[in-house]
C-alpha positions as CSV (number, residue, x, y, z in Angstrom):
1,X,0.0,0.0,0.1
2,X,2.7,2.2,1.0
3,X,4.4,1.5,-2.6
4,X,1.1,2.5,-4.5
5,X,1.0,5.6,-2.5
6,X,4.6,6.6,-3.5
7,X,4.1,6.1,-6.9
8,X,0.7,8.0,-6.8
9,X,2.4,10.8,-5.0
10,X,5.6,10.7,-7.7
11,X,3.0,11.1,-10.9
12,X,1.3,13.7,-9.3
13,X,4.7,15.4,-8.6
14,X,5.5,14.7,-12.1
15,X,2.7,16.0,-13.7
16,X,2.5,19.2,-11.9
17,X,6.0,19.7,-13.1
18,X,5.5,19.4,-16.2
19,X,2.4,21.4,-16.3
20,X,4.3,24.6,-15.0
21,X,7.3,23.8,-17.5
22,X,4.6,24.0,-20.5
23,X,3.1,27.2,-19.0
24,X,6.4,28.5,-18.6
25,X,7.2,27.7,-22.4
26,X,4.1,29.0,-23.4
27,X,4.2,32.4,-21.9
28,X,8.3,32.8,-23.1
29,X,6.7,31.8,-27.0
30,X,6.1,35.1,-29.0
31,X,2.6,36.2,-29.5
32,X,1.4,35.2,-33.5
33,X,1.1,38.3,-35.6
34,X,-2.1,40.7,-35.2
35,X,-4.3,39.5,-38.1
36,X,-6.3,42.8,-40.0
37,X,-10.0,42.9,-39.5
38,X,-9.8,43.9,-43.4
39,X,-9.2,40.9,-45.6
40,X,-6.5,41.5,-48.2
41,X,-8.9,41.1,-51.1
42,X,-11.5,43.5,-49.7
43,X,-8.2,45.9,-49.5
44,X,-7.6,45.6,-53.2
45,X,-11.0,45.8,-54.1
46,X,-11.3,49.2,-52.7
47,X,-8.9,50.6,-55.1
48,X,-11.4,49.8,-58.0
49,X,-13.8,52.4,-59.1
50,X,-17.1,51.4,-60.5
51,X,-17.4,52.3,-64.4
52,X,-20.5,54.1,-65.3
53,X,-22.2,52.0,-67.8
54,X,-24.7,54.0,-69.7
55,X,-24.4,57.7,-70.8
56,X,-26.4,60.0,-73.3
57,X,-26.7,63.9,-74.1
58,X,-27.4,66.3,-76.8
59,X,-24.5,67.3,-78.8
60,X,-26.1,70.3,-80.0
61,X,-26.8,71.9,-76.2
62,X,-26.5,75.5,-75.8
63,X,-22.9,77.2,-76.1
64,X,-23.8,79.2,-73.4
65,X,-25.9,78.0,-70.5
66,X,-26.9,81.2,-69.3
67,X,-28.6,81.9,-72.5
68,X,-32.4,83.0,-72.1
69,X,-34.5,80.1,-73.3
70,X,-37.8,82.4,-74.1
71,X,-39.2,85.8,-75.0
72,X,-42.1,87.7,-75.7
73,X,-41.3,87.1,-79.6
74,X,-39.9,83.6,-79.6
75,X,-38.1,80.5,-78.0
76,X,-34.6,79.2,-78.2
77,X,-34.9,75.7,-79.6
78,X,-32.7,73.1,-80.8
79,X,-32.7,70.4,-83.5
80,X,-32.0,67.1,-81.9
81,X,-28.0,65.6,-82.2
82,X,-28.8,62.9,-79.5
83,X,-26.1,60.0,-78.6
84,X,-26.5,57.3,-76.0
85,X,-23.6,54.7,-75.5
86,X,-22.6,52.1,-72.9
87,X,-19.5,51.9,-71.5
88,X,-17.6,48.2,-71.6
89,X,-14.5,49.6,-69.8
90,X,-13.6,53.4,-69.1
91,X,-12.4,53.9,-72.3
92,X,-14.4,51.9,-74.8
93,X,-17.7,52.2,-75.5
94,X,-20.7,51.3,-77.9
95,X,-22.7,54.3,-78.9
96,X,-25.5,55.1,-80.9
97,X,-26.7,58.4,-82.1
98,X,-29.4,60.4,-84.3
99,X,-29.7,63.8,-85.9
100,X,-31.9,65.8,-88.3
101,X,-30.6,65.0,-91.7
102,X,-30.1,69.1,-91.8
103,X,-29.3,70.2,-88.4
104,X,-29.4,74.3,-87.3
105,X,-28.4,73.6,-83.8
106,X,-29.5,75.8,-81.5
107,X,-31.3,78.8,-82.6
108,X,-34.2,81.5,-82.0
109,X,-37.5,80.4,-83.2
110,X,-40.2,83.2,-83.9
111,X,-43.7,82.6,-82.1
112,X,-45.3,83.5,-85.5
113,X,-43.9,80.6,-87.2
114,X,-45.4,77.7,-85.9
115,X,-43.5,75.1,-88.0
116,X,-40.6,76.9,-86.9
117,X,-41.0,76.3,-83.2
118,X,-42.2,73.3,-83.7
119,X,-38.8,72.1,-85.4
120,X,-40.3,71.0,-88.5
121,X,-38.8,73.4,-91.1
122,X,-36.5,71.9,-93.4
123,X,-36.7,68.7,-91.8
124,X,-36.4,66.2,-94.8
125,X,-34.8,62.9,-92.8
126,X,-32.3,61.6,-90.5
127,X,-28.9,60.7,-90.1
128,X,-28.0,58.0,-87.5
129,X,-25.6,55.2,-86.6
130,X,-24.2,52.5,-84.7
131,X,-20.3,52.8,-83.8
132,X,-17.5,51.5,-81.3
133,X,-16.0,54.7,-79.2
134,X,-12.5,54.8,-78.0
135,X,-11.5,58.0,-75.7
136,X,-8.3,59.1,-75.2
137,X,-7.5,61.1,-72.3
138,X,-4.5,62.8,-72.7
139,X,-3.9,64.9,-69.9
140,X,-6.2,66.8,-67.4
141,X,-7.1,69.5,-70.1
142,X,-7.2,67.5,-73.4
143,X,-9.2,64.9,-74.5
144,X,-9.8,62.7,-77.8
145,X,-11.9,60.2,-79.0
146,X,-12.7,58.1,-82.3
147,X,-15.7,56.5,-83.7
148,X,-16.2,53.8,-86.5
149,X,-19.2,51.8,-87.2
150,X,-21.9,52.1,-90.0
151,X,-24.6,54.9,-90.9
152,X,-28.1,54.9,-91.8
153,X,-29.3,57.7,-93.2
154,X,-33.0,58.6,-94.9
155,X,-34.2,61.7,-96.8
156,X,-37.7,62.2,-98.0
157,X,-38.4,64.7,-100.5
158,X,-42.1,66.2,-100.8
159,X,-43.8,66.9,-104.5
160,X,-46.4,69.7,-103.5
161,X,-47.6,70.2,-106.6
162,X,-48.2,66.2,-107.2
163,X,-49.0,65.8,-103.2
164,X,-46.8,62.8,-103.0
165,X,-43.4,61.9,-101.4
166,X,-40.2,59.7,-102.3
167,X,-38.3,58.4,-99.6
168,X,-34.7,57.4,-100.6
169,X,-32.0,55.9,-98.2
170,X,-28.0,55.1,-97.6
171,X,-26.3,52.7,-95.6
172,X,-22.4,53.1,-95.4
173,X,-19.5,53.6,-93.0
174,X,-19.8,56.0,-89.8
175,X,-16.4,57.8,-88.6
176,X,-16.1,60.5,-86.3
177,X,-13.3,61.9,-84.1
178,X,-12.8,64.7,-82.0
179,X,-10.9,66.5,-79.1
180,X,-11.6,68.7,-76.5
181,X,-9.7,71.3,-75.0
182,X,-10.7,72.5,-71.5
183,X,-9.4,76.4,-71.3
184,X,-10.9,76.5,-67.4
185,X,-13.5,74.4,-65.0
186,X,-16.3,76.2,-67.1
187,X,-15.0,77.0,-70.5
188,X,-13.7,74.3,-73.2
189,X,-12.9,74.3,-76.8
190,X,-13.5,71.4,-79.2
191,X,-13.6,70.1,-82.8
192,X,-15.0,67.2,-84.6
193,X,-15.5,65.4,-87.9
194,X,-18.2,63.3,-88.8
195,X,-19.0,61.4,-92.0
196,X,-22.5,59.5,-92.4
197,X,-21.6,57.2,-95.3
198,X,-22.4,59.0,-98.6
199,X,-25.1,61.2,-97.4
200,X,-23.2,64.1,-98.2
201,X,-22.3,63.2,-101.9
202,X,-25.7,61.9,-102.7
203,X,-27.4,64.6,-101.3
204,X,-25.5,67.7,-101.1
205,X,-26.9,70.7,-99.2
206,X,-29.7,69.1,-97.9
207,X,-27.3,67.3,-95.0
208,X,-25.0,69.4,-93.4
209,X,-23.9,66.5,-90.5
210,X,-20.7,65.1,-92.3
211,X,-17.5,67.4,-92.3
212,X,-15.7,69.2,-89.7
213,X,-17.3,71.4,-87.0
214,X,-15.8,73.4,-84.1
215,X,-17.6,74.7,-80.6
216,X,-16.4,77.2,-78.0
217,X,-18.8,76.0,-74.8
218,X,-19.1,78.2,-71.6
219,X,-20.9,78.1,-68.4
220,X,-21.6,80.1,-65.1
């Protein structure tokens, strides 16, 4: 019996000593590095900015945003030259556009001419296109773009004597390029070139969208 008690006491002392040594080893061991509460993947994704997927506008917007819209004699109107697109990446888009075959831009329409105010006068057809667009930001002030695709143009000729109409159409290559320079935060100068298939060659002065144009835009 004494022998059994001796071995039990020795075993208990050995177990206690081993536990003390293990506790001291854990206390002396270096602590593991503190883990960040933000996973590495989340930190990387935080730097990725979302891409605006769609855009639209009117290329014939007023050159001066402070211009009066109405008066006692008439109203300022704009022939539509609309565009809309979807961005596939920050610099690459698919874009569609529409304009009157002959566009008079932003102008004053006299109230005495109902057809002038309604925008019907001189409207003989349309230019439209579907194209890929590449934007090239050169620096903070200068940016450029290029567009290439297909154009569909339509012209309607009216014979007032015979009271008949004849519609003619053209399908061809659409090409566009341009650049914008920001003079200041509220002023910019732009120049562009567009070609809507063979519409300019076929219909001459009845269309004016193909060619070179420039614009100075100012806002307050």
